C-alpha positions, 0 to 999 in steps of 0.5 A, spaced: 500 500 500 502 506 498 502 512 502 501 519 500 504 525 502 501 532 500 504 539 500 499 544 503 503 550 502 499 552 496 495 559 494 488 556 493 481 559 495 477 554 499 469 555 499 463 551 499 458 551 493 457 546 487 454 547 481 447 545 480 444 541 474 444 534 472 449 529 474 449 526 467 451 531 462 455 537 461 452 544 464 454 551 461 457 555 467 456 562 465 458 567 471 451 570 472 447 564 470 449 558 475 445 557 481 450 554 487 449 549 493 453 546 498 459 542 497 466 541 498 470 545 493 477 547 491 479 553 486 485 555 483 488 557 476 482 558 473 479 551 475 474 549 480 473 542 482 466 541 487 465 535 490 458 533 494 458 526 497 452 522 496 452 520 503 444 519 504 440 513 501 435 517 498 440 521 494 440 515 489 433 513 488 432 518 482 438 515 478 438 508 481 430 506 482 431 499 483 438 497 485 442 502 489 450 502 489 449 505 496 446 499 499 452 495 497 457 499 500 459 504 494 459 511 495 458 516 489 461 523 489 457 528 485 463 532 482 463 538 478 469 541 474 468 548 472 473 551 467 473 559 467 479 560 463 480 561 456 483 554 454 480 547 454 482 543 460 483 536 460 482 532 467 485 525 467 479 521 471 483 515 472 488 518 476 483 521 481 483 517 488 479 518 494 484 517 500 481 515 507 484 514 514 483 506 516 487 507 522 492 512 525 498 508 521 494 506 515 492 511 510 489 508 503 488 511 496 482 508 492 481 508 485 474 510 482 470 504 480 468 503 472 460 502 471 462 495 470 465 495 477 459 498 480 455 493 477 460 487 479 460 490 486 453 490 487 451 483 484 457 479 486 456 473 490 457 474 498 462 470 501 461 473 508 458 470 514 452 475 516 453 474 523 460 475 524 462 481 528 464 487 524 471 490 524 475 495 521 478 492 515 482 495 509 478 496 503 478 492 497 483 492 491 480 487 486 472 486 485 470 479 483 465 479 477 458 477 477 453 474 473 452 479 467 444 478 466 439 483 465 439 486 472 447 487 471 446 490 465 441 495 467 445 497 473 451 498 469 447 502 464 444 507 470 451 508 473 454 509 466 449 514 464 450 518 471 458 518 471 462 524 469 460 524 461 467 527 459 474 528 460 474 535 457 472 542 459 471 547 454 473 554 456 467 558 461 463 551 462 463 546 466 462 538 466 458 534 472 457 527 474 458 521 479 465 518 481 464 511 485 468 508 490 467 502 494 467 503 501 464 497 503 459 500 507 464 504 512 461 511 510 464 514 516 471 514 513 468 520 509 470 524 516 477 524 514 477 523 506 480 527 501 479 527 493 486 527 490 486 530 483 493 530 480 492 531 473 489 537 470 492 540 464 491 546 459 490 543 452 493 548 449 501 547 450 499 541 455 501 545 461 499 541 467 496 545 473 497 544 481 494 538 483 487 539 487 486 536 494 479 537 497 477 535 504 471 532 504 471 531 512 468 539 512 462 537 508 460 531 513 459 536 519 454 540 516 
């Protein structure tokens, strides 16, 4: 397991709004037409990333009316990438990590799940004893494949439709969608979690921006 270390001596602006709108499609984010709602947020170099954890089962009902990822221990983060610069920006979604503190000496980073992995996690065969005493355990690094039937396909499609739809954000616009992380129902880990976004690039000239390290613990106390 690899530990992460962060340099927090950066010139950033921390506020708490999130772009409102659909979690399934890009939204235009003009400076005078974007309603806001509470979330954890970090902004610098013309780019703002807002994160709203879906920590309530009711949040999933619209996007997942039959089978909720939350009931299987998956947390969805509603993430908005807003680009106020004059250049297109590209975000490497595959390198985004959710860092959580398992215990005092164990900090773990989680990759986001694909829509296929979301469905596999929800429908995977259960090999656990439901009567066993629950203890804090490291989070999973691999997901066994489930039987890919009609229900699996339906959930995979729903997860894909609700996910972040593109990696490219045009100038003066925003993109919003869900990222999924398997917390094995250990949702209290959100109290010490951060969303780490290491690769945001201005496409003209391929210039990398400073990484984003968004504290989600503040959101959980609201």
